[in-house]
N, C-alpha and C positions, 0 to 999 in steps of 0.2 A: 766330348766327342763321342759319338757312337752310342749315347745313352738310349735312345729310343730302340736302335737296333738291337742292342744287347738285351734289353728288357723283353722284346718280342721273341728272340731266339731262346731266352731262357725259359719263357713260357711253353714254347714248342717242345723243348727237351723235357720239361716237367710232365707234359702230356703223354710222353713216351714211357714214363716210369712204370705203368701198370702193364705194359706190353712184355711178353716173354722173349721175343725176338724181333729183328727186323723183317719186315715182309713188304711185299709190293704195295700192298694197301696202306700201311701204316706210314711208309716213306712217302707215298703220295701225299697223304694227309699232312704230313709234317712240312713237305716241300711246298705245299700250297700257302702254309704260313710263313715259311722262309722268304718265298716270293713276295708275298705282300710287305713283309718287313723290309725287304731290299728296295721294293718300290717306293715305300713311304719314306726311306732313307734318301730318296732321290738318286739312286743309283740308275745309270742309263739302261734302257730296255735290252739292248743287245748283250750287255754284260750281265744282266740278270738272267737272261736265257742261257748264256754260256756257263754260268756258275750252276744253274738248276739242272741242266742237262748232265754236267760232269758229275755232280753229287749223286744224283739219281742213278747213274751208270755205275759208279764205283760203290755206291751203298749196297747195291744188289750183287756186286762181285766179290772177289778174293780179298779186297783191301779190309773188309770188316772181320776183326779178330773175334773168334768165338767167346772168349773169356770176358769180353766187355758187355755191359748193358746196352740195350737199343739206344738209349739217350746218349751215352758215351761213345757208342759206334758212329752215330750220325755226326756228333761234335767233331769227332777225329776226321771224318771225311769232309765236313764243312771247313775245318781249320785248314786242311791240306790244300783245298780248293781255293780259299781266300789268299793263302801264301802264293799259290800258283798265280793268280789273277793279278796281285799287286807286285809281283817280282819275286824270284826264288830267294834273293838275298839282298842285303843292303848294298847300294852302290855309292862309293865315295866320290868326292871330286878328283878328276884327273889333272894333277898339277905338275906332272912330270915332263917338265920342259926347260929350255933355258929361260932363267928368270928375266923379266917378270912374266908369271903365267896370267893371262888376261881372262877375267871372268865378266862376261856381258849379261847384264840383268834386263830381261824384257818383260812386258806385261801391260795390262790396261791401267788407266788412272784409278786410283783408290784401292789397288790390289795390295799395297803396302811394300812397294818396291824399295823406297828410300829407307824405311825402317828395316826391312830385310837385308839391305845392303850393310847397314851397321851391325845387325846381328851376325850376319856371315863374317864380316871383318873381325868381330870379337871372338867368334867361333875359331877361325883360322889363327889368331894370335894365341889364344889360350890352349887350344886342343893340339894344334899343329906346329906352335912356335914359329909362325911366319910373320915377316915384316909386311904389313899390308897397307897399301895406298888406295884411296877411293877418289872418285871424280864424278861430278854430276854434268851430264849432257842434256839436261832437261832446262831448256832456255824459254820454255813456253809457260810453265805453271809459276805463278808469283811466289817467290820465296823458296823455290825448291832447291836452289843451290845453297842458300843460308841454312836450310832444314839439314842438308847432308853434313854442312860444316859442323853443326852443333852435335849431330849424331856421331861424326868422326871424332870429335873431341871427347864425348862421353865414353867411347870404346877404346880411345888410344890409338886410333888409326891416322896414318899421315893423310892430310886433305890437300888436294890439288885444286886451287881456286880457279874459278871460270866465271864468265858473266853473260848476260842475257843477249848482249850485241855480238857475240861470237857464234860461229856455226858449230854444231855437235861434232862435225868431223875434225874441225881445227882443235877443238877442245880435247878430244880423244887422242888426236896425234900428239899434241903438246904434253899431255899427261903420260903417254906411254914413254915419251923421250925422257920425261923427268923422273919416271919410275925407274928407268935404266941407270940414270945418273945417281939416284939415291940408293941403288941396290935394293929395291922393293923386291920381295919374292912374289907378291900377287898385287894385280892392279884390278879393282872392282870398278865397272863402269855402269854407273846408274843412268839409264836412258828415259826419255820422255814417254809418258803414257797418254793415252787418248780415252774418252769415255766410251768409245766404240772402236771396233776394228775399221779402219780406213786405209786406202791405198797409199796416201802420203806417209802416214805413221810407217807402214811396212816397207815402203821404198827406203825411208830414212834409216831405219834401223838394219835393213839388209845391207846398206852402204857402209854403216859402221862396222857391221860383222866382217865385210869384205876387207875393209882396211886394216882392221885389228887382228883379224884371224885368231879369235879367242880360242882358248883350250877348253872353256865351258861356255856355253850359251844357256842360261838358265831362265825358264819361264815362271814367273811369279803370279801366282793366281789366288784369288779369295776363294776358300773352300765353302764359304756360305752361299755361293751362287750356284752349288749343287752340279746338275747336269750341265748348266751353262759353262761351268769351269772347264769341263772335258771338251765341249764343243770350241771354246775360245783357245784352248791349248792346241786343239787340232788344227785351227786356222793359223796360228803362229808357227806350228810345226811345219805346215806347208810352205811358209815364207822364209822360215828361217832354219838352219841345221841344229835344231835344239839338241842339247845333250842330256837335259834333265829338267825336273819341275820341282818348285818350292811351293807348297801349300801353306797359306797363312790364315790367321784367325781361327785356327781349328778349335780354340777354346770357346768360341762362340757358336759352333756348328754341333747341334746335338745329333744331326743325321749321319754326317760322315760320308755321304755319297760320293762325293768328288774323290776322295782317297781310294775308292774301289773302281772308279770309272777312268781316271786320267791315264793310267798305265795301258789299259786295254785300247783306249780310243786313239792315243797319241803314238803308242809303241815306245814311249820314253820313260826311263825311271823317275820315281818320286825320290828326290835326294834327301830333302829336309822337310820338316814341318814346323811352323811357327805357332806358338800357343799361348800368346800374350803380349803385352806392350813392353815388357822389360826386355833390355838388350840380351840377357842370358836365355830368353825363352826361344831358343831354336835347337831342335833336336834332329840327328840323323834319323832317316826313316828306315825302320827295320820291319819288313813285311811280316815276318813270324811273330814279332812282339805286338804289332798292330792287330793281327788276327787274333791274338790271344785276348787283347782288350776288348775287341768286338764280341767275342764269346763269353765275355764276363769272367775270364780267368786273370785279369790283371796283367801287369808287365813289371814283374818283380825284378827282372835283370837290370831294367832301366832305372828303377827305384834305386837299387844298390848302387849302380854307377853314379846316380845324383848325389846320394849320401856320401859317397866316397870322395867325389870331386868338390862339392859344394859346402859340406858341413866343416865347420872349424874344429878340428879335431882337438887341438889344443885346449879350447874352451870346453869341449865335451868331456875331456879327461879331467880338467880342473873340477868341473861339476860333480864327476863320479867320485873324485877324491873327497870333496866337500861333504857329499851325501854319506860316503863310507864312515867319515869321522863324525857323522851325526850332528853336523852343523846345520843352521836354518837354511832353507830354500827361500831367498829373498826376492824382491821384486826385479832386481837387476838379472837375477838367474831366469826369471820368467820371461823377461824381455828379450835375453839372449836366444833363448829357445824359439820364441816367435820370429825373431829375425832369421834365425837359421831356416825355418819353415819357409819364410818369404823367399829366401835364396833359392829355394827348391822348386819355386813356382807356386807357393801357397797351397792351402788345404785342397782346393778343387783339383789341381794338378796332381796331388798325392792320391787323392780319392779315386782318380781316373786309373792310376796304375795298381791300386789295390785289389786283389782277387775278390770277386763277389760284390763289388761296390755297387754295381747296377741293380742289385736285389736289396739294398739298404733302404728302409723307409724313407719317404720323402722328408719327415721331420728331421731325420738325423742328417740327410743330405743338405738341408737348408741351414743346419747349424755349422757346416763347413763354410763359413763365410769369411772371406778374406778381408772384407771391409770391417768386420768386428776385430780381426787381428791387428789391423792398421790402427783402429780406435784404441784398442787396449794398449798398444805401443805409445801412442800419443798421450794417453793418461798417465803412464809410467814415466815418460820424459818430462811431464809437467811436476813431478814430485823432485824434491831436493835430494841429494845423495844419502842424507841422513834417513829421510822418509823411505827411500828404497830399501836400505838396510835394515830399518825397524819399522815395518808397516804399522805396527801396534800404536805408534805416536800419532797416526793420522786421525784426528777428531774433527769436530764441527768446523771451525774456521780453516784449518788445513784442507778438509774436504771441499769446501766453497771455493777456496783458491785454486785448487788442482782442476775442479770441474770448469772454472772459468778459463783457466790456461789451456785446457784440451778441448774446449767447446762441447761438454757434455753436461748431463744433469749429476746432481749430488747422488741420486739413486744408483747411477752407473758405477760411482766410485765405491759405494757400499756393496754392489754386486761383485766387483773386481776384488775387493778385499776378502769378502767371504769366499770366493773361489780360490783366491791365493791361500787362504788359511786352510782349505780342504786339501789343496795340493801339498802343502807343507806337512800335513799329518801323513799324506800318502807316502811322501818321500822318507818320513821317519820310519814308517812301517817297513819300507823297502830296505832302508839300511840295517834295520834289526833283523828282519825275517825274510828277505829275499823278495822275489818277484810275486810269490804266491799271495803274500801279505798286501803288496801293493794292489794287485789285482782285486783282492777282496775289499779293498779300501776305495776303489775306483768307483763303482756303482754309478758310472755314466756322468760322473761330476768332473768336467774339465773346464779350462778357462774359455772365455769367449772365442767363437771360431773353431774350437776344438771338440765339438760335441760328440765326436767318436769315442 
């Protein structure tokens, strides 16, 4: 997300490096580039105009600190305005009511409502320790109810059964009554979507909204639709008392225009962003952190939070003790590290949060391939426990068996064994002489998918 925008803004700042100070002319030249970058990112025109006008006014005013370079000064002003446009602070769900708090999910078909319902249920269970029930009122789309039942099972949420011969209003009313009986903290109601906005759809969801009186009415929108996302959100906002927006599929959106447009166009806060198919791939929307990502400064705070929450610290400590004693770094250790990385959203998600990632060469970005990580895990899983502990025993016939079991070529097994051997040497250097020796031994040699 925001790759193209970050790249263009980075080039604009570089062009200011040779300047002694910010002047009306070089601000004008720089903002011409910023304007083009925003339009290419599919940010709506009124939002682009608002941002450019505000930056131009402030860049020439008292906000520019004399000790900063022109590039840093402009970045500071742009950062402040991006935060202002997306909302000054993160806005969480308001669930402070007599349980169950009802959350109504609205949006077009294909926006990812059902998956997002599951992600939100998991988020509320794990982060806020809430007992969550989910129900599907989508009686039109084939298998919609079965899909939510599976999703609920995956995330450990209570599922209220419904069928296509019931009315959405009857389903929702029965689910609310059951949620009260089971003392659920939150009831998430997944509604039917349509391929386009129509009166019948709006009337139905407005009726549900009136009957349920939800604490939160969230509009789920596909970020890849760009300006259309903001326009659709506005239409829903006029028909429903929306309390917030969830942007989905942000991992497939290199432009990120929707994130910059939705708040201004709808007047409603973005509360969450979804960035992948995994149920854990939902994060609270922090305007300041997103602004930092857009400007290529990364999002170290979110990265640290993810590591704290999702890394198995027991396994990490066990590996650290093992390395300290000078024991071998075996294939099981490598698999554990890769699985930990996947829990944090994979290499692409980590890259997105690293400062300066937008300026990395394409060759390096291409190596950050989550498919390669999954393939490597499959290869290691095809080994016997003895082979994982002692990779040196893997010769001709064993290589062929492992290749066949994991659906790869023998060359891939050779490549992994070589990379594992290099990593083992690095780990030994680290245990003997600390991080300096490890970095000296690194020389760009990492396992598949970890080309950084």
